[in-house]
N, C-alpha and C positions, 0 to 999 in steps of 0.2 A: 191439708197436704195431699198432693196427687199420688197416684200409684207409683210414680217414678221415685218417690222418696221413701218408699217402704223398704224394709230390710231386704238385702239381697240373699239369694239362696246359695247353696254350695255349687261351685262350678269347677269341675275337674277336667284337666287335659294333660297333655304330655309336657307342658311347660310351666304350669303353676297350679296352685290350688287356691280358689277364692273362698275363704271361710264364710260361714253363715254368721248372722248377727250384724251389728253395725248401726242399728237404729237408735242406740242409746247415747251415742256421742261421747263415749268414755275417753278420759284424757290420760289414762295410765299407760305405762310402757309395755304392758303385756307380760307374759310369763317367761320370756327369754332372757330377762335381765340377769337373773341369778346364774343361769347357764352360761351367759356371756362372761360374767365375772369369774366363774370357775374356769372357763376356757383360758382367760387371760392369766389367771393364777397358775394354771398348769403349764402354759407356754413359758411364763417367766421362770417357774421352778425348773423346767427342763433346761433352759438356757443358763440359769444360775449353776446347775449341776455341771454343765460342760465348762463353764468359766472356772469353777473351783478346781476341777481336774486339770485344766490348762495352767492355772496359776501355780498349783502345787508341783506340777511336773517341770514347767519351763521357766517360770518367773521367780518363784520363792528361792530356789537355790542361788540364783544370781543376786537377789536382794541381800541374802545373808553373806555372800562372798564379798560384795562390795559395800556393805554396811549402809544400805539405803535408808534404814530406819534412823540411823544417826544423822546422816547428812540432810535428810528432808524432815526430820522430826515427825515421821509418820511410821507408826508401828506396823509390823507385818500383818497382813490380812488373815482373818480367821474365817471359817466356813459360815458362821452365823452372819457375817457382814455381807456375804453374797446372797443370803436368804432373807435379809431384812426387808421390811416394807419401805416404800418411798418415805423420805423424811422431808419435812418443811421446817426450815429454820427462820425464826423471826428475830430481827435485830433492830434496835432503835434506842433513842434517848428516853429518859423517863417520861411518863405521862403522855406518850404518843398513841396509846391505845392498843398495845400488843395483846395484853390479857383480855381486854374487851373484844378484840377481834376473834380471839380463840373461842370465847364464850358464844359469839355470834355464829361461828362455824358449827360448834357443837350443839347449839340450841339449848344450852343449859350451863349451870355452874359446874365446876370440877373441884375435886379435893385439893386443898392447899392454895387455892387462888387468892390473890391479893390485888385489889383494885382501888385506886385513889389518885387524886391530883399530885400527891407527893410521891417520891420514889418508894414504891411498895414491893415490887418483885425484886428480891435481893438474892436470887439464886437461879441456876439453870434448872428448868422444869421440863421433863419429858412426859408427854401425855400419851398413854398407851391404852389399848383396849383390854378389858378384863371383866370377869363375871361380877365383881363387887367393887365398891368404891373404897379406895384406900390410898395412902401415900406410902412410897417405898424409899427408905433412906439411900443416899448416894452410894455408900460403901456396899450395901447389899445389891443395888442396881448394877454396879460395875462388875460383879461376879455372877450375875444371872446367866445361866447357860443358854437361854433362848434370846437374849438381847445383845445388840452389837456395841456394848459400851465398855468392854474390858480394857480397851486402849486408854481410857481416861484415868486408869490407875497411875499413869506416869506423872500426873499433875499433883499427886499427893493427897493426904488427908485434909489439908486446908481447903482444897477445892471440893473434894467429895462431900465435905460437910455442908457445902453450898450447892449441892446437886441432889435432886430428888426426882422420883417418878410419881406421876399422878395417874392412877389406874381407875377406869370407870367403863361401864358398858356403853358403847357408842357405835352407831353405824358408820360414822365418819372415820373413827379410829380403827375400824376393821380393815380399812384400805390404806391409811397413811398414819405416820407418826408425827406429831407436832412438837416442836421444841421452842419453849419460851425462854428468853434470856433476861438477865438483869437489866434494868433501865440504866443507860449510860449517862453519867454526869460529867461536868467539866471540872478541872482542878487536879492538882498533883496529889492531894491527900487521898482521894478515892483510889487512885492507881497503886499507891504505895501500901494502902491498908487492906487491899483485897486478900493478900496472902497467896495469890496464884497469878499467873500471867493470863489476863483476860483475853488478849488478842490471840494467844496461842490456842486457847480453848475454842474460841470462835473459829480459828483456822481448822482445828480438828473436826468440828461439826460440819463446817462448810465443805470439806473434802468429801464427806459422806452424804451430804444433803442432795436431794433431787431438785429442790426449789429453795431459794434464799429470798426472803422478803425484808426489805429495808423500809421501815416506817418513819414518816416525818409528820410533825404537827404543823398545820397551816399557820399557827401563831408563833412558832419559834423554829426558824430554819437554820439557826446557827449550828455548825458542825464542830463539835468539841474535838480536842486532840485525841481523846480515847476513841471516839466514834470514827475519826479519820484513820486511826491505827487499825480499827476493826475492818474498815472498808479496804484499807491497803492489803490486808492479808487475804482478801477475797480475790486478789489478782489470779487469773487463770480460771476463775469460775464465773466469768461475766455472762456466759450463756444461761446460768441458773438464776441470775439476779433479776428481781422485779421490785420496783419502788412503789410505795403507797403514800400519797399526800392526804393524810387523814384529817378529819374534823373540818373539811372544806365547806360544809354547810353553814358554818358559823361566820362566814364572810360573804360579801356580795360579789357580783360578777366581775366588777372592775378590780376589786382587791384580789380576786382569785387569779385573774390574768397576771397581775404583778407578782403574786406569790409563786405561781407556777413557773414564771420566767426566772425568778430569783433562785428557785430550787434547782432548775436545770443548770443555771450558771454555777451554783455551788458544787453540784455533782460533777460538772465539767472540769472544775479545778481539782476535785478530790480524786475522781476515778481516772485512771490513765488511759482507759480504752477510748479510741476515737469515736466509737459508736455511742449514741445516746441510749441509755437503758430505758425500758418501758416504765412509765409512771402512771399509776392508776389514781384517779382523783375521786374523792367522795367522802362519805361518812360510814365507816365500816363497823357498825354495831347495830343492835336491834332497835334503837330508839328512832322515832320519826325525825325527818329532817327539820332543822330549825328554820332554814331559809329555802323556799321552794323555787327560787330563781333558776337554779341549775339542776332541778330534779331529774329532767330527762337525760342530761349528760351523766349525772351520777349513777342513774339506773343502768345505762349502757356500760359505763366503766365497771360497775360491780359485776355485771353479767360476764364481761370479758375476763375479769380476775377469777371469778368462780369457775369459768370454763378452764382456765389454766390449772386450777387446783383439781378439777374433776377428772381431767384426763391423765393425771400423774400415774395411776396404776397401769394404764395402757402404754405409757412411755417407759415404764420401769425397766423392762428388758433392754431396751435401747440404751438407757442411761447406764446400766451396769456394764454393758459392753463398752460404751464410750469412756467410762472412768477407768476401766482396765487398760484400754488402749493408751490413754494418757499416761497411766502409770508405767506401762511397758516402755513407752518412748523415753520417759525420764530415767528408767532403770538402765536402758541401753546406753544413753548418753553418759550417765554416771559411771558405768563400767569402762567406757572409753577414756573418761577423764582419769579415773583411778589407775587404769592400766598404763596410760601415758606418763603420769607422774611417777609411777613405780619404775618405768623404763628409763627415766631421766636420772635416777639416783645412782651415785657411784657405788661400787661394790665394797669398798673398804673405807677410805678416809674422806672426810669432808661432808658427811651426810647432812649434818645440821645446817651448815652453810648453804648447801645446795637446796635444801628444803625451803629455807627462808627466801632464797633468790627466786625460786619457782612461785612462792606465794606472792612476792612483790610484783612478779611479772605475770600474774594470773590472767589479765586481759589478753595478752599475746598468746598465752598458753591455750586459752579458749579458742582464739582465732585459728591457731595451728591445728587443734583437734577438729574443729568444725570443717576446715578445708580437707584435712587428711582423710577423714572418714565420711565426708559428705553428709553431715548431720544438720538438723534444722536449728537455727538460732533460738527459737522459742522453746526448745527442749532442754536448754541449759539452765542450771540453777541460778538463783540470784547471786551475783558475783561477790557482793559484800558479805552476805550471810555465809556463803560457802567458804570465803577466805577466813572468817572467824572460826568456822568448824575445823579447817585444815590446821590451824595453829594448835589445836588440842590433840593432834594425832601424829604418828610417826610414819612418814612415807615409806620407810624401809620395810614396814610391816604390811604394806598393801599387797593385794594379790595382782598378779599379772593378767593381762587381757586374755580371756579364753575364747578362742575362735569357735569352739563347739557351742559355748553358751550363747554367743552372738547369733549363730546359725539357728539355734532353737528359738530365740526371741524373734528373729526375722520370720521363721516358719509360723510362729504364733500369729504375728501381725499380717502376714501375706497369704496364709493358707487356712489356719484353724478358725480365726475370727471371721473372715469372709464366709466360711461355711455356716457359721452361726447366724450371720446376717441373712442368709438365704432362708432361714426359718421364719423370718419376720415378713409381714405383708409388704408388698411393694407394688408399684404401678405396672410392673411387667407381668404380674400374676394374671392368669386366666381366671374367670369366675369360679371354676371348680377348685383350682389351687388356692384361691383366696378363701373360699369357704372352708377348705381343709385346715388352713392356718388359723382362721378366726374362730372356728367352731360354730356353735349355734347361736351366739349372741349377736346383737346389733353392733357393728363396728363404730357407729356414730354415737352410741349411748355413753352416758357418763357413769363412772364407777364410784365416785365419791358423792354421796347425797349432800349437796350444798344448799344453803338457805335461799329461798325466793320469797320476798315479802313486798307485795304491791302497796300495802297500806303505808309502809315506811316512806314511800315516794309520793305520798299525797293522793294515791289512787284508791278507789274502792276495791276491797279484796275480791278477787275473782272466786267464783264458786268452786273452780277446780283446785284452788289453793287449799280448800278445806274438805273437799269431797272427792275421793279417789275414783268415783264413777262419772266424773265429768259434768258437762253442762246439760241442762234440761232443754226441751224444745222451746220453752218460753223465752229463753235467752237467745234471741235470734241473731245477735251479733257474734256469738261464739259457737253456737250449736252447729255441728256437722253430722249429718245423718250417716256418713261413712267412716266416722272416726274409729270405731272398734275394728272394722275390717282393715282400715289403714294401718293400725298397729300390727295386726297379724300378717298383712301383706308385705311388711317391710323386708322380711327375709327373702321373699320371692323377688322383690325389686332388686335387692342387693345381689341376688344370684345372677341377674342379667349383666352384671359388670358395669354399673354406672361410673362415669368419670366426672369427678368434681360434683357429685350429687345429681347428675343428669344422664339419662340414656340418650345415646346418639340417635339421629334420625333413622339410621339403618337398624339399630338394635330395637328401637321402639316399633318400627315397621314389621320386623320379623316376629315380634311378640304378637302383634295384631293379626298378621297373616296366618299364624298357627291356629287361630280360632276357627278358621274355615268359613268365615262370613264373606259375603259378596264384596266386590271391590267398591261399589257405590256405598254400601253400608259402612265399610271401613273408612271411606273418605269422610262421611258424615261424623262418624265417631271421632276421627282425628280432629276435625274442625271444632268439635265440642270440647275435646279433652285438652288440646294444646291451647290453653287459655291465654297464655302470654305471647302466642304466635312466634315462638323462637325456633320452631322445628325440633325441639327436644322435649323429653318427658322428665320432669322431676317426680319425686315420690307421690305428691298429691295428684298430679295429672295422670300418673300411672294408675292410681286407685280409681279415678273417675273413668278412665278408659276400660278398665277391667269390669267396673260396675255396669257400664253400658253394654259391653259384650255379653255379660252374664244375663242382663235383662232381656236382650234380644234372643239369645240362644235358649235359655232355660224357661223364660216366661212368655216368649213370643210377642213381646211388646214392640210397637213401632218406635223408631228413634225419634226423640222429641226435636222440635225446632230450636229450642234453647234449653239450657240446664235449669232445673228448678233451683230456687235460692238455697234450699237446704242441702243440695248436692254440691254446690260450688264450695271449694275449700275456703276457709276463712282467710288464708294467706292471699287469695286471688280476688276477694270481693271488691276491694277498692278499685282494682284494675277493671273488673267487669262493670262497676258503676260508672267509671270514667268512660268506658267504651260506649255504654248505652247513652250517656249524656252527650257524647260526641256524635251519636247517630251512626256508629259503625260496629 
């Protein structure tokens, strides 16, 4: 190895600090990960506190006044629901691999798990983090002061006896809560013998979930009536839904194409949304693939799904705001409907007759309210369900429309919530503002430790999979002499305000100019660092440029004619090899 590949020294200037070290090629994420997670948790807690205050002041009184909990089968929110971790709900027919998928995520078994080809999971199971392994009965779980499940009491003892918590120490569960559901069968017997309304329970969890995963088995794509009912109640939560076509390694490539097309066709008939939901294809458990024909595809699909899961904590604050906005819009529309129906009632005689007439004419009533108050059609409740609810109440007992209450809801939507949104990172933020919002962590880092298993996809396990100190110099394909410094320089790179992961030509130029090097030297450093010749610096190219500047300034070395192999980032080596082969 030449002197150019030895470890860089510390380089201090007014724009960055280049840390020492870097010769070991470590693959860890550095020490900022926990700080970043804490910053995210603090930001989410701060926004949750504001949302709680806003809900209690402006929304809760309106919900009580116009009986939102009755008409939408949605209990009033409690403080703990605003403070809860992101929740992932898994739904699917029996033997599609829901429980095995959870085991794969956790990297271990969990208390109360039941796995088998027959219908094994016969209850709703909530997986939560805790110091010891134990199961918690549903009745106790529903009254736990720190968990957001009190609203499940409305489904009665028959449901709570089929509801349990599984507590275990887990790095995954520190960031998210997983909810396993009973395997869905076809046939009327199962629905009538449950003792509780399965679809209503799914709807309750779906309203509070941050991500809903529908699992399908590549060998049985039939969608039973109860599964269709469960999918139907997910209407309005399409943005949360992800689908998994599991056990796809058990069929060949031609069969997979047919099965994938059949699944999309079935979903198109079942889900009313015109958009096609995202379907991940693969084998989502720890066992090696049975058929390696599609190993590369399955690996990419699994990485995409794991990324979706890993970023949930970062999106938690936005999700909480989004859910409250949806709820406020529905509350506002309900208030106008109830106020209008109340206003149509006679003061003395013929109340029952008038009420029945209004119920029968509900489509026209909705159209009148929509036009009169300039409301959105999507904010109105399902007309059939709402009609059934109206038959059980007396319109004469309704409250009239309160102008003050509507003004408070409008103020919450148009003033208070936009102020909260300003606390979240956005593309308009300057680098200084972005750092203040994001804290000390890496904004691109994951907060849920998800599994990565190369051996599962027929590959030799990388050394980095088992060694937190990364690759050795002998592993020339993966070793990078600047890896440790790259990890520590990430915060400095982010401070420059990259857009889409790249520093613009002007920003990268300004960074280099501040080193004080001569123009000819900077030209040479740019040519060596801008490896892909796009006029931009990504993080790897930024690290190389800082290394070259450091070597010239601190060690007085001449700029090399080309980069040593160990200094070239692994992500750029194929490009460099192709360039050399082409003679340019």
